[in-house]
C-alpha positions as CSV (number, residue, x, y, z in Angstrom):
1,M,78.9,106.9,113.2
2,P,80.0,110.2,111.7
3,P,81.7,112.5,114.2
4,A,79.3,115.4,113.4
5,L,76.4,113.3,115.0
6,P,76.3,112.4,118.7
7,P,76.7,108.7,119.6
8,L,73.8,106.3,120.1
9,H,73.2,104.0,123.0
10,C,70.7,101.3,123.8
11,P,68.2,102.5,126.4
12,R,67.7,98.8,127.5
13,C,71.2,97.6,128.1
14,D,73.2,100.8,127.6
15,A,75.4,99.3,124.9
16,E,76.9,101.7,122.3
17,V,75.3,101.3,118.9
18,R,77.1,102.3,115.7
19,D,74.5,101.7,113.0
20,F,70.7,101.8,112.4
21,A,70.0,98.1,112.8
22,G,69.1,98.4,116.4
23,C,71.0,97.1,119.4
24,A,72.8,93.9,118.5
25,V,73.1,92.7,122.1
26,C,69.3,92.9,122.7
27,R,68.5,91.5,119.2
28,A,70.5,88.4,120.2
29,E,68.0,88.1,123.1
30,G,65.1,88.3,120.7
31,V,64.2,91.9,121.5
32,G,64.4,94.8,119.0
33,V,65.6,97.9,120.7
34,N,66.1,101.3,119.0
35,P,69.2,103.2,120.2
36,V,68.8,106.9,121.2
37,P,71.1,109.9,121.2
38,P,71.7,111.8,124.5
39,A,68.6,113.6,125.9
40,A,68.4,117.3,125.2
41,D,68.8,119.8,128.0
42,L,65.9,122.3,127.7
43,S,67.0,124.3,130.8
44,G,66.6,128.0,130.2
45,L,64.0,127.6,127.4
46,S,60.4,128.9,127.7
47,L,57.4,127.1,126.3
48,D,55.7,130.5,125.9
49,S,58.2,131.4,123.1
50,F,58.4,128.0,121.5
51,P,57.4,128.5,117.8
52,G,56.6,124.8,117.2
53,G,58.0,122.2,114.8
54,P,61.1,120.1,115.1
55,W,63.4,123.1,114.4
56,G,61.6,125.3,116.9
57,W,64.3,124.6,119.4
58,P,67.3,123.6,117.3
59,T,69.4,122.8,120.3
60,A,66.9,120.1,121.3
61,L,68.0,118.1,118.2
62,P,71.1,116.0,117.8
63,V,71.7,117.2,114.2
64,P,74.1,120.0,113.5
65,G,74.0,122.4,110.6
66,P,71.2,124.2,108.8
67,P,67.7,122.7,109.0
68,V,66.0,120.9,106.2
69,T,62.4,122.2,106.4
70,L,59.2,122.7,104.5
71,G,57.4,124.5,107.4
72,E,56.4,121.3,109.2
73,G,54.9,121.3,112.8
74,A,52.8,123.8,114.7
75,T,49.8,121.7,113.7
76,P,46.2,122.6,114.8
77,N,44.3,121.3,117.7
78,I,40.7,120.4,116.8
79,R,38.1,119.8,119.5
80,I,35.7,116.8,118.9
81,P,32.1,117.0,120.2
82,L,31.3,114.2,122.7
83,E,27.7,113.2,123.1
84,D,28.2,111.0,126.1
85,S,31.0,111.7,128.6
86,P,29.9,110.8,132.1
87,R,33.2,111.8,133.6
88,G,33.5,115.1,131.8
89,G,36.0,113.9,129.3
90,E,37.1,116.0,126.3
91,V,38.8,114.9,123.1
92,V,41.0,117.1,121.0
93,V,42.6,115.9,117.7
94,K,46.1,117.2,117.0
95,Y,45.9,117.2,113.2
96,E,49.2,116.1,111.7
97,G,47.6,116.0,108.3
98,A,48.3,119.7,108.2
99,N,52.0,119.0,107.7
100,P,53.4,119.7,104.2
101,T,53.1,116.1,102.8
102,G,50.0,115.4,104.9
103,S,51.3,113.3,107.8
104,H,53.3,113.3,111.0
105,K,56.2,111.7,109.2
106,D,57.3,115.2,108.0
107,R,58.6,115.9,111.6
108,A,60.9,112.9,111.4
109,M,62.0,113.2,107.8
110,A,62.9,116.8,108.2
111,V,65.4,115.8,110.9
112,G,66.4,112.5,109.3
113,V,67.3,114.1,106.0
114,A,69.3,116.8,107.8
115,A,71.2,113.9,109.6
116,A,71.8,112.3,106.2
117,V,73.3,115.6,104.9
118,A,75.5,115.9,108.0
119,S,76.8,112.4,107.4
120,G,77.7,113.1,103.8
121,A,75.1,110.9,102.2
122,D,73.9,111.4,98.6
123,T,71.0,108.9,98.8
124,V,68.4,108.2,101.4
125,A,66.4,105.0,101.4
126,V,63.2,103.9,103.2
127,S,61.0,100.8,103.5
128,S,57.5,102.1,103.7
129,S,53.8,101.5,103.3
130,G,53.4,105.1,102.1
131,N,53.5,108.1,104.5
132,A,57.2,107.8,105.4
133,A,58.1,107.4,101.7
134,A,56.2,110.5,100.7
135,A,57.8,112.6,103.4
136,A,61.3,111.1,102.7
137,A,61.0,112.0,99.0
138,A,59.9,115.5,99.8
139,Y,62.6,116.4,102.2
140,A,65.3,114.6,100.2
141,G,64.3,116.7,97.2
142,R,64.5,119.8,99.4
143,A,68.0,118.9,100.4
144,G,69.1,117.8,96.9
145,L,69.5,114.1,97.8
146,R,68.2,111.0,95.9
147,C,65.4,109.0,97.6
148,V,64.8,105.3,97.0
149,V,61.6,103.8,98.3
150,F,61.2,100.1,98.8
151,T,57.5,99.3,99.0
152,T,54.8,96.8,98.0
153,P,51.9,96.7,95.5
154,A,49.5,97.3,98.5
155,V,50.3,101.1,98.7
156,P,47.2,103.1,97.9
157,G,47.0,104.9,94.5
158,P,47.0,108.4,96.0
159,L,50.2,107.7,98.0
160,R,51.9,106.1,94.9
161,A,51.2,109.3,93.0
162,Q,52.4,111.5,95.8
163,I,55.7,109.5,96.1
164,D,56.3,109.7,92.4
165,A,55.5,113.4,92.1
166,L,57.9,114.2,94.9
167,G,60.7,112.4,93.1
168,G,60.9,109.2,95.1
169,V,62.2,106.2,93.1
170,R,59.7,103.4,94.0
171,V,61.0,99.9,94.0
172,V,58.0,97.6,94.3
173,C,58.8,94.4,96.3
174,G,56.6,91.4,96.7
175,D,55.9,91.8,100.4
176,H,56.9,93.4,103.7
177,D,59.8,91.0,104.4
178,T,61.2,91.4,100.9
179,R,61.2,95.2,101.0
180,Q,63.0,95.1,104.4
181,A,65.6,92.8,103.0
182,A,66.1,95.1,100.0
183,L,66.6,98.1,102.2
184,R,69.1,96.2,104.3
185,E,71.1,95.1,101.2
186,S,71.1,98.7,99.8
187,V,72.6,100.0,103.1
188,E,75.2,97.2,103.3
189,R,76.2,97.3,99.6
190,F,75.8,100.9,98.5
191,G,76.1,102.8,101.8
192,W,72.7,104.5,101.3
193,Y,71.4,106.3,104.4
194,P,68.4,104.5,105.9
195,L,65.6,106.5,107.3
196,T,63.6,103.5,108.4
197,C,64.5,100.2,110.0
198,Y,65.4,96.9,108.2
199,T,65.9,94.2,110.9
200,D,63.6,91.8,112.6
201,P,62.4,92.1,115.3
202,S,61.8,95.7,114.3
203,P,63.5,98.3,116.6
204,G,62.0,101.4,115.0
205,S,63.1,103.9,112.4
206,N,66.2,106.1,112.2
207,S,67.1,107.3,115.7
208,Y,68.1,110.8,114.7
209,A,64.9,111.2,112.6
210,N,62.7,110.1,115.5
211,E,63.9,113.1,117.5
212,G,61.7,115.3,115.3
213,Y,58.7,113.8,117.1
214,K,59.6,115.4,120.4
215,S,58.2,118.6,119.1
216,V,54.7,117.1,119.3
217,A,55.1,117.0,123.1
218,Y,56.6,120.5,123.2
219,E,53.6,121.8,121.3
220,L,51.1,120.1,123.5
221,A,52.8,121.4,126.6
222,R,52.8,124.9,125.2
223,D,49.2,124.8,124.1
224,F,47.7,122.9,127.1
225,G,50.2,123.0,129.9
226,E,49.6,120.2,132.5
227,S,45.8,119.9,131.7
228,V,46.3,116.9,129.3
229,S,45.4,113.6,131.1
230,A,46.3,111.3,128.2
231,V,47.7,111.3,124.7
232,V,46.4,108.6,122.4
233,V,48.8,107.6,119.5
234,P,48.1,105.2,116.6
235,T,51.0,102.9,116.9
236,S,52.9,100.3,114.8
237,R,56.7,100.5,115.5
238,G,56.3,103.2,118.1
239,D,58.5,105.9,116.5
240,L,55.9,108.7,117.1
241,L,55.0,107.3,120.6
242,S,58.6,107.1,121.8
243,G,59.4,110.5,120.4
244,I,56.5,112.1,122.2
245,A,57.6,110.2,125.4
246,R,61.2,111.6,125.1
247,G,59.8,115.1,124.5
248,F,57.7,115.0,127.7
249,A,60.6,113.5,129.7
250,E,62.9,116.3,128.6
251,L,60.3,118.9,129.5
252,R,59.9,117.4,133.0
253,S,63.6,117.1,133.5
254,A,64.0,120.8,132.7
255,G,61.2,121.8,135.1
256,L,59.0,123.0,132.3
257,L,56.3,120.5,133.3
258,A,55.7,119.2,136.8
259,R,53.6,116.2,135.5
260,T,53.2,114.5,132.1
261,P,50.2,112.7,130.7
262,R,49.6,109.0,130.3
263,L,50.4,107.6,126.9
264,V,47.9,105.3,125.2
265,T,48.5,103.3,122.0
266,A,45.7,102.6,119.6
267,E,45.9,99.6,117.3
268,P,43.5,97.7,114.9
269,D,42.4,94.5,116.6
270,T,43.8,92.5,113.6
271,A,47.3,93.7,114.4
272,A,47.7,94.6,118.1
273,P,51.0,93.3,119.5
274,L,51.1,96.0,122.2
275,A,47.7,95.1,123.5
276,A,48.7,91.5,123.5
277,A,52.0,92.3,125.2
278,L,50.5,94.3,128.0
279,A,48.2,91.3,128.7
280,Q,51.3,89.3,129.7
281,R,52.3,89.2,133.4
282,D,55.9,90.4,133.3
283,R,58.1,92.6,131.1
284,A,60.3,89.8,129.9
285,R,57.2,88.1,128.3
286,Q,55.9,91.4,127.1
287,E,59.2,92.1,125.2
288,R,59.0,88.7,123.4
289,T,55.3,88.7,122.5
290,R,54.7,87.7,118.9
291,I,51.3,87.6,117.1
292,H,49.9,86.6,113.8
293,H,48.8,89.9,112.3
294,R,46.4,90.5,109.4
295,L,46.1,93.5,107.1
296,S,43.3,96.0,107.9
297,P,41.8,99.2,106.5
298,A,44.3,100.9,108.9
299,F,47.0,99.9,106.4
300,S,49.9,101.7,108.0
301,L,49.5,99.9,111.3
302,G,50.5,96.4,111.9
303,E,53.5,94.5,113.3
304,R,54.1,91.0,114.5
305,T,56.0,92.0,117.6
306,P,55.7,95.0,120.0
307,A,58.6,97.5,119.5
308,W,60.5,97.8,122.7
309,Q,60.6,101.6,122.3
310,A,56.8,101.6,122.4
311,L,56.6,99.3,125.4
312,N,59.1,101.5,127.3
313,A,57.0,104.6,126.6
314,L,54.0,102.9,128.0
315,W,55.9,101.6,131.1
316,Q,57.3,105.0,131.8
317,S,54.0,106.8,131.6
318,D,51.7,104.2,133.3
319,G,50.2,103.8,129.8
320,A,47.8,101.4,128.2
321,A,47.1,99.8,124.8
322,L,43.6,99.7,123.2
323,A,42.7,97.5,120.2
324,L,39.7,98.4,118.1
325,P,37.6,96.6,115.4
326,A,37.4,98.0,111.9
327,E,33.7,98.7,112.1
328,E,34.4,101.1,115.0
329,Y,37.2,103.1,113.5
330,L,35.7,103.2,110.0
331,A,32.5,104.6,111.5
332,E,34.6,107.1,113.4
333,R,36.2,108.2,110.2
334,Q,32.8,108.9,108.7
335,V,31.6,110.8,111.7
336,L,34.7,113.0,111.7
337,A,34.4,113.6,107.9
338,G,30.9,114.8,108.5
339,Q,32.3,117.3,110.9
340,G,34.9,118.6,108.5
341,L,37.9,116.5,109.5
342,F,39.0,113.9,106.9
343,L,41.5,111.4,108.4
344,E,43.1,108.3,107.1
345,A,41.8,105.1,108.8
346,S,44.9,104.7,111.0
347,S,44.2,108.1,112.5
348,A,40.6,107.3,113.1
349,V,41.7,104.3,115.2
350,A,43.3,106.8,117.6
351,V,40.3,109.1,117.7
352,R,37.9,106.3,118.5
353,A,40.3,105.0,121.2
354,A,40.4,108.5,122.6
355,R,36.6,108.6,122.8
356,H,36.7,105.4,124.8
357,W,39.4,106.7,127.1
358,A,37.6,110.0,127.7
359,H,34.4,108.2,128.5
360,D,36.0,105.8,131.0
361,H,38.6,108.1,132.6
362,G,37.5,111.7,131.9
363,G,40.0,114.6,131.5
364,L,41.4,116.2,128.4
365,V,42.5,113.5,126.0
366,I,44.6,114.3,122.9
367,A,44.3,112.0,119.9
368,L,47.0,112.1,117.2
369,G,45.4,112.5,113.8
370,T,48.5,111.3,112.0
371,A,47.5,111.8,108.4
372,T,44.9,113.3,106.0
373,G,42.3,111.0,104.6
374,L,43.4,111.9,101.0
375,K,46.2,109.3,101.5
376,D,43.7,106.4,101.0
377,T,40.1,106.6,99.9
378,S,39.6,102.9,99.2
379,A,37.8,102.2,102.5
380,L,35.2,104.9,102.1
381,P,31.6,103.9,101.3
382,A,30.3,105.0,97.9
383,P,27.9,108.0,98.3
384,G,24.5,108.0,96.8
385,E,23.5,110.3,94.0
386,A,23.2,113.9,94.9
387,V,19.4,113.9,94.4
388,D,19.1,111.0,96.8
389,R,20.9,112.9,99.6
390,I,19.2,116.3,98.9
391,P,15.7,115.7,97.4
392,E,15.2,119.3,96.6
393,L,17.8,119.0,93.8
394,A,15.3,117.0,91.8
395,E,13.3,120.2,91.2
396,L,16.3,121.8,89.4
397,A,16.9,121.7,85.6
398,I,20.1,119.6,85.9
399,H,19.1,116.5,83.9
């Protein structure tokens, strides 16, 4: 690991890790564990003056040097009306679609690309279904680096156009496993800097990049203090979830929060390894859960195994995992769009899960709206003609 970047260690077995393939010791046991850098010391900082974004507190990040930024972070909090909340629950969507490329991935890629610059890389590479690729291309371009994207034909058209426009070089592979293998070979043969993972079981994405997600926790603590009862996160490999967990842990360690919220994962029921894992009796079984997953309209969610970093975030926060059917979260997407908030299907999974949690448990529940709905419009129902929806238009001379 370059001397400019702090060392990584495995949070499960404490082994030192020198690459981005995850902990080799734990992988030999069948568990994919993402290493982490040392926790940040937030002592002496004040939430009142935190400006937001991953670079809001530069000393909280493990990456030296000037930031790579497009103004990411400080995203809005949007309250969602609840018709039925017997326990007085509230739901607020933290809308990450307001980031420069339209998703939460900007927080990670801003930091990950800065880490690539600090390591002397000239090319970054990702294996991605879309959002990470677009963000990587944008921030690589900002830093003057090449960006190679290994992906599949299933990436929605709007995302393909965004990746191409931002300068990412798309390499279309046959399936998920092939794209992972291609990324691994590019790292091993050419020394390209990986911003996402490439091993199985998947440990998670670049450990330095994931530190950018801590800023979500900082912003929530600044905006809501200790009033948040739960944070609901749409989860696949758990990068966002574990980053939020680390952020809350750092705040509590520094005395900036006395209590932290429960973390809840939201998954489509066709690909819900975390829900399946938590149904097991002990942690050893949970770590080794493996499911047969199927693709869903929430195209960016779906793994065969639960990432250890996600399980650990749930264990540490007394968290839970909710799995939802497509008809529920697609209906939620339509409801939100009618209220002015257009989310991708994966984000709607979290909002519908947050509704359930607020109904059953009460309190203030934050749902992470991870991306704008403009990323994928394929799952939307076709609208009727304008005159069908507003009959008065038939009286106008528009024919």
